[in-house]
C-alpha positions in Angstrom: 38.7 -54.7 -1.3 36.5 -51.6 -1.2 34.8 -51.8 2.2 33.2 -48.9 4.0 30.3 -46.6 3.3 30.5 -44.2 0.4 28.3 -41.3 -0.4 27.5 -40.8 -4.3 24.9 -38.7 -6.2 22.6 -40.1 -8.9 25.3 -38.8 -11.3 28.4 -40.4 -9.9 26.1 -43.7 -9.5 25.5 -43.7 -13.2 29.0 -43.1 -14.0 29.9 -46.3 -11.7 27.7 -48.5 -13.6 29.0 -47.2 -16.9 32.5 -47.8 -15.8 31.7 -51.2 -14.6 30.4 -52.1 -18.0 33.6 -50.7 -19.8 35.9 -53.0 -17.6 33.6 -56.2 -18.1 34.0 -55.3 -21.9 30.3 -55.1 -22.4 30.7 -51.5 -23.5 33.1 -49.5 -25.6 34.9 -46.4 -24.4 33.3 -44.3 -27.2 30.0 -45.4 -26.5 30.3 -44.6 -22.8 31.3 -41.2 -23.9 28.2 -40.7 -25.5 26.1 -41.9 -22.9 27.7 -39.7 -20.1 27.9 -36.7 -22.6 31.7 -36.4 -22.2 34.9 -37.1 -24.2 36.9 -40.2 -24.4 39.8 -38.9 -22.5 37.3 -38.1 -19.5 36.3 -41.8 -19.7 39.6 -43.3 -19.5 40.4 -41.0 -16.5 37.4 -42.3 -14.6 38.3 -45.8 -15.5 41.9 -45.5 -14.2 40.3 -43.9 -11.0 38.1 -46.6 -10.5 40.8 -49.2 -11.0 43.0 -47.5 -8.3 40.5 -46.2 -6.0 37.3 -48.3 -6.3 33.9 -46.7 -6.4 35.3 -43.9 -4.0 37.5 -42.6 -7.0 34.3 -41.9 -8.7 32.9 -39.8 -5.9 33.4 -36.0 -6.0 36.5 -35.0 -4.1 35.2 -31.6 -3.0 32.2 -33.1 -1.0 32.4 -32.0 2.7 35.1 -29.3 1.9 34.4 -25.5 1.9 33.7 -23.8 -1.2 36.4 -21.7 -2.7 34.0 -18.9 -3.4 32.6 -19.0 0.1 33.0 -15.8 2.2 35.3 -15.5 5.1 34.0 -15.9 8.7 35.4 -12.5 9.5 33.4 -10.7 6.8 30.1 -12.6 7.5 30.5 -11.5 11.2 31.0 -7.8 10.1 27.9 -8.0 8.0 25.8 -9.4 10.6 27.0 -6.8 13.0 26.3 -4.1 10.5 22.7 -5.4 10.2 22.1 -5.4 13.7 23.1 -1.9 14.3 21.7 -0.2 11.2 19.1 -2.4 9.7 17.8 -4.6 12.6 14.1 -4.7 11.6 14.9 -4.6 8.0 13.8 -7.6 5.7 16.5 -9.6 3.6 15.5 -7.9 0.5 15.8 -4.4 1.6 18.7 -4.9 4.0 20.6 -6.3 0.9 19.9 -2.9 -1.0 20.8 -0.6 1.6 24.0 -2.5 2.1 24.9 -2.0 -1.4 23.5 1.7 -1.6 24.8 2.9 1.6 27.8 0.7 2.8 29.1 -0.5 -0.7 28.7 -4.3 0.4 27.2 -6.3 -2.4 25.5 -9.6 -1.5 22.7 -11.7 -3.0 19.7 -11.6 -1.4 19.7 -15.4 -0.6 23.0 -15.1 1.0 21.7 -12.2 3.4 18.3 -14.1 4.1 20.2 -17.1 5.2 22.8 -15.4 7.4 19.7 -13.4 9.2 18.0 -16.5 9.7 21.0 -18.2 11.2 21.6 -15.2 13.6 17.7 -15.5 14.2 17.5 -11.6 12.9 14.9 -13.0 10.5 12.4 -15.5 11.0 11.6 -17.7 7.7 8.1 -17.3 6.6 5.7 -20.2 6.3 3.8 -20.0 3.1 -0.1 -20.1 3.9 -2.8 -21.3 1.9 -4.7 -18.6 0.1 -8.3 -17.9 -1.0 -8.3 -18.5 -4.9 -9.4 -15.1 -6.5 -9.9 -14.9 -10.4 -7.1 -12.9 -12.0 -8.0 -9.8 -13.7 -5.9 -8.7 -16.7 -4.2 -5.3 -16.6 -5.7 -2.5 -18.7 -3.6 -2.1 -21.8 -3.2 1.8 -21.9 -1.4 3.9 -19.3 -3.9 6.4 -17.7 -7.0 4.2 -18.4 -7.5 3.2 -14.9 -5.8 4.4 -11.8 -6.2 2.6 -8.3 -6.6 4.9 -5.5 -6.6 4.2 -1.9 -5.8 5.8 1.7 -3.4 3.9 4.2 -3.9 5.3 7.9 -0.6 4.2 10.0 1.9 5.2 12.2 4.3 6.1 9.4 7.0 8.2 11.6 7.3 5.4 14.2 6.1 7.5 17.0 8.2 10.6 16.0 5.0 12.3 14.9 1.3 11.8 15.2 -0.2 9.0 13.2 -1.5 10.2 9.7 -2.7 8.7 6.0 -0.8 8.3 3.0 -2.9 8.8 -0.2 -1.8 6.4 -2.7 -2.7 6.5 -6.5 -1.3 3.5 -8.6 -1.5 3.1 -12.4 -3.3 -0.2 -13.2 -1.4 -0.8 -16.6 2.2 -0.1 -15.4 1.9 -0.6 -11.6 3.7 2.9 -11.3 3.0 5.0 -8.1 1.5 8.1 -9.9 1.1 10.1 -6.7 1.9 9.9 -2.8 0.8 12.4 -0.2 0.8 12.4 3.5 -2.5 13.9 4.9 -4.0 14.2 8.7 -6.6 11.8 8.0 -8.3 10.0 5.1 -11.0 12.6 4.2 -12.8 14.0 1.1 -10.4 16.9 0.9 -7.3 14.8 1.1 -8.5 12.9 -2.1 -9.6 16.3 -3.7 -6.0 17.7 -3.2 -4.5 14.4 -4.5 -6.7 14.2 -7.8 -6.0 18.0 -8.5 -2.2 17.3 -8.1 -2.6 14.5 -10.2 -4.5 16.1 -13.0 -2.1 19.1 -12.9 0.8 16.5 -13.6 -0.7 13.9 -15.8 -4.1 14.9 -16.6 -7.3 12.9 -15.8 -7.4 9.2 -15.9 -10.4 7.6 -17.8 -11.5 5.9 -14.5 -10.7 5.4 -11.0 -10.8 2.2 -9.0 -11.7 2.7 -5.1 -12.8 0.6 -2.2 -16.5 1.1 -0.7 -15.3 3.8 2.0 -17.9 6.2 2.6 -15.9 8.8 0.8 -16.6 7.1 -2.2 -19.8 5.5 -2.1 -23.2 6.0 -0.1 -23.7 2.8 1.9 -27.1 3.4 3.0 -29.5 0.9 0.9 -32.4 3.6 0.4 -30.8 7.2 1.1 -33.6 9.8 1.8 -33.5 13.3 0.6 -30.1 12.5 -1.2 -28.7 12.2 -4.9 -27.3 8.9 -3.7 -23.8 10.3 -4.4 -20.8 11.3 -2.0 -19.2 14.6 -2.5 -16.3 12.8 -4.4 -18.4 10.6 -6.5 -20.3 14.0 -7.5 -16.8 15.5 -8.1 -15.7 12.7 -10.5 -18.9 12.9 -12.5 -18.4 16.6 -13.1 -14.8 16.0 -14.4 -15.5 13.0 -16.5 -13.8 10.2 -14.4 -15.9 7.0 -14.0 -15.5 5.8 -10.4 -15.6 1.9 -10.0 -16.1 0.6 -6.6 -14.3 -2.7 -5.7 -16.1 -5.5 -4.1 -12.9 -6.8 -2.4 -9.4 -5.7 -1.4 -8.2 -8.3 -3.9 -9.9 -6.6 -6.6 -7.6 -3.5 -6.2 -4.8 -5.7 -5.5 -2.1 -3.5 -7.0 -2.4 -0.6 -4.7 -3.1 -2.8 -1.8 0.1 -4.5 -2.4 1.9 -1.2 -2.8 0.5 -0.2 0.6 2.1 -3.1 2.2 5.4 -2.5 0.4 5.5 1.1 1.4 4.5 0.5 5.1 7.8 -1.4 5.1 10.1 0.4 2.8 8.9 4.0 3.0 8.9 3.8 6.9 12.6 2.6 6.9 13.7 5.2 4.2 12.4 8.1 6.2 13.9 6.6 9.4 17.3 6.4 7.7 17.0 10.0 6.2 15.8 11.6 9.3 12.3 12.4 8.0 10.2 13.2 11.1 6.9 14.7 10.0 4.4 15.2 7.2 6.0 18.7 6.2 9.4 17.3 5.6 8.0 14.1 3.8 5.6 15.6 1.2 7.0 17.5 -1.7 10.5 16.7 -2.9 11.2 13.9 -0.8 8.2 11.8 -1.9 8.8 12.7 -5.3 12.4 11.3 -5.5 11.2 8.0 -3.5 8.7 7.4 -6.3 11.3 8.0 -9.2 13.5 5.2 -7.1 10.6 2.9 -6.5 9.2 3.0 -10.2 12.4 2.5 -11.8 12.8 -0.9 -9.7 9.2 -2.0 -9.8 7.2 -0.4 -12.5 6.3 -2.2 -16.0 5.8 -1.3 -19.6 2.2 -1.2 -20.8 1.1 -3.3 -23.3 -0.1 -0.3 -25.7 2.2 2.8 -25.8 -1.0 5.3 -26.2 -1.5 7.3 -23.2 -5.1 7.8 -22.3 -5.0 10.8 -19.9 -7.3 13.6 -20.5 -6.3 17.4 -20.4 -8.4 19.5 -18.4 -9.1 23.1 -17.3 -7.5 23.6 -13.8 -9.6 26.5 -13.0 -12.9 24.7 -13.7 -11.0 21.8 -11.8 -10.8 23.6 -8.4 -14.6 24.4 -8.4 -15.4 20.5 -8.6 -13.4 19.8 -5.8 -15.2 21.6 -3.3 -17.8 20.5 -1.0 -21.3 21.5 -2.6 -24.7 21.5 -1.2 -28.0 22.6 -2.5 -30.1 25.6 -1.0 -33.0 27.6 -1.4 -33.3 31.4 -1.5 -35.6 33.0 0.9 -37.9 35.8 0.3 -35.5 38.2 2.1 -33.0 37.0 -0.3 -30.8 35.0 2.3 -29.4 31.4 2.6 -28.6 29.4 5.9 -25.5 27.5 5.7 -23.6 25.9 8.4 -24.8 28.5 11.3 -24.1 31.3 9.0 -26.7 33.7 6.9 -25.5 34.4 3.4 -27.4 37.7 2.2 -27.6 37.7 -1.7 -26.7 41.1 -3.2 -28.5 41.1 -6.4 -30.2 44.4 -7.1 -33.0 44.4 -9.5 -32.9 40.6 -9.5 -35.0 39.9 -6.3 -38.2 38.5 -8.1 -35.9 36.3 -10.4 -34.0 34.9 -7.3 -36.9 34.5 -5.0 -37.1 30.7 -4.1 -34.5 29.8 -6.5 -32.4 26.9 -6.1 -28.5 27.7 -5.9 -25.3 25.7 -5.0 -23.1 26.7 -2.1 -19.5 25.6 -2.8 -17.0 25.4 0.1 -13.2 24.8 -0.4 -10.9 23.4 2.1 -9.9 27.0 3.6 -13.6 27.6 4.1 -14.3 30.0 1.2 -17.8 30.1 -0.1 -19.0 30.5 -3.6 -22.8 30.6 -4.5 -23.6 29.5 -7.9 -26.9 30.3 -9.7 -27.2 28.4 -13.2 -23.3 28.3 -13.4 -22.7 31.8 -12.6 -21.5 32.9 -9.3 -23.6 35.5 -6.9 -22.0 38.2 -4.5 -23.2 38.0 -1.1 -22.3 38.9 2.6 -21.9 36.7 5.3 -23.4 37.0 8.8 -22.8 34.8 11.7 -26.1 33.0 13.0 -24.7 31.9 16.4 -21.4 32.3 18.1 -21.9 28.9 19.9 -22.3 27.0 16.5 -19.3 24.5 15.9 -19.2 22.6 12.5 -19.4 18.9 12.7 -16.3 16.8 12.7 -16.1 13.7 10.8 -14.9 10.6 12.5 -11.8 10.2 10.5 -10.8 13.9 11.7 -11.3 13.4 15.6 -7.6 11.9 16.2 -6.4 15.2 14.6 -8.6 17.8 16.4 -8.9 16.0 20.1 -5.8 16.1 22.1 -4.1 12.8 23.1 -5.1 13.5 26.8 -8.8 13.6 26.0 -8.9 10.5 23.8 -9.9 8.0 26.6 -13.1 6.1 27.3 -15.1 7.2 30.1 -15.1 5.0 33.0 -18.0 5.5 35.6 -17.0 5.3 39.3 -18.0 2.4 41.6 -20.9 4.4 42.9 -22.3 5.6 39.7 -26.0 4.9 39.1 -25.1 2.5 36.1 -23.0 0.1 38.2 -25.7 0.2 40.7 -28.5 -0.6 38.5 -26.3 -3.5 36.8 -25.8 -4.8 40.3 -29.6 -4.7 41.0 -30.4 -6.4 38.0 -27.9 -9.4 38.8 -29.4 -9.9 41.9 -32.9 -10.1 40.6 -31.7 -12.8 38.0 -30.2 -14.7 41.0 -33.4 -14.2 43.1 -35.7 -15.4 40.3 -33.5 -18.4 39.3 -33.4 -19.6 42.8 -37.3 -19.3 43.1 -37.6 -21.3 40.0 -35.3 -24.1 41.0 
């Protein structure tokens, strides 16, 4: 009577067993209602459907049919067309947000992801097995630890030169505290970022960085050195403890923020027409930080703010390149191809062979300190052919693109001739041995 294949869920199969027992008088309707978690009336309805249609009557009548809440095909095509034209390289999450913000089209993230995968706009990611790293608990207080890092990247997608984004993230709240574009990841770039951070929030208790040469001397036994970089020396001077991470995972909050910014910030600037560092730094990045923190920041476990108030005038002097020099018997100092003649009438005997500190800011202005007090001096150029050394990280900003090529010697160059003779000699020796 009830021939044919029927598709049923586990819940429907359970109903079928209960209804059969009711029909065989082995179970009452009230007992069946208690087992199924429904009313007596529902049990009688199921019994009538079974008696009239058999097991098929207990199967869902919506199976295989389109949902009443499904989007129309025309609407789906319009969304896909819009994504392909305006957000072709956006991920599903960011594309969903921009559709809501800019186009007033509200979808769930999973709906957008499903449609983008169907149209091959987005490729489903395969989860990889990750190495296990022991978790580190967040600091409890805001300002107790700030993670700092630089992210060199093509931030403007070829519309401008490559640059570096300096990122400061609070450990307790995951808030982005500071963003600023710099031509390269240099000591002065971090000096400027830390100075702006201190002016806005105060100084943090400690800073967490990687083992870049800006933060740490990586030579095992440095000679004629204090063992500190310029940034490390400045952090000690202002009372901020500098901690070096042993792995990228150790400072995962700022690393994750860099990864997210390389996706979200780049596309935000493309949509808003931001084409260089000058347009991005300042008001634009501040507005982006506010929107980002409103979406992703968390509340700290403790309400106490541990940022320290500091004198900004003294801070500027700490954020300079400082080197020790000895004053000659002529009251002069040699510094980077220049002669600094000290002007101290009546103090020649006191300053002879004295140790002083030469401070140089980002603009090249010099200050000579002796026992914490500045000395007046005149500057004389030592040689017109002297040029200051350039850090490796700044070469890309100084050398033109046309000259950034590796030298390839011609075919008749002695290097190539020597290599050819050496190969022939090896073949000759091998043949004699054989």
